[in-house]
N, C-alpha and C positions, 0 to 999 in steps of 0.2 A: 504494500500500500504506500502511496505517496505521502510526503509530508503534509500536503494540503488535505489529503484524505484522512490522515490521522488527526489533524486539527479539527476537521469537521466532526469526526467521531467523538473526540473529547468534548467539543462544544455541545453536541446533541445529547450525549450521555449526562453531562453536567446539567443541562436544562431539564432533562427528564427527572433526575434525582431531586433537583431543587423544586420542581413542580410537585412531585410526590411528597416532599417535605412540607410544602405549603398546604397540601391536602391534609396531611397528618396534624398540622398545627391548628386546623379548624376544630379538632376534637381534643387536642392535648395542649392546653393553655395554662401552664403553671411555671413556677420558678425553674424546675428541672428542664422544661422545654426551652426556656430562655437560655439556660446554661448550655444545653446541647447545641442550640443554634449558634451561640457565640463561639463555642469551642470547636465544633466540627463543620457546621454548614457554611458559616462565613469564611472559614479557612479553606474549605473546598472550593468555594466560588473564587476566592483570591488565587489559589494555586492553579485552578483551571485557566483563569485569565492569564496568569503568568506563563503557563505552558503554551497556550495559544499564541501569545506574543513571541515567545522563543521559537516556536515552530515557524511563524511567519518570517522571522529574521533568518532562520536557518534556510528556509526555502529561497529567500532572496540571495543568500550567499551561495547556495548550490547552483542557482541559475547563473549567477555571475561567473562561477568557476567553469561551468559548462560553456558559457559564451567565450571566456578567455582561452579555453582549450581548443576551440574550433579554428 
């Protein structure tokens, strides 16, 4: 799979997990839910965004290397 494909997969899976988490929060609203959100879900969103950005940068670099080698 290409870097762009991996990025799209990470983005889609993260959106799905975050959507399911929001559905769960409709029924689970207490201090523990807030702690779980802060500890895991916010970190997941941040890490996924960083990974997507890194994959974009890597894709640009790979394309530049391919162009330079032609």
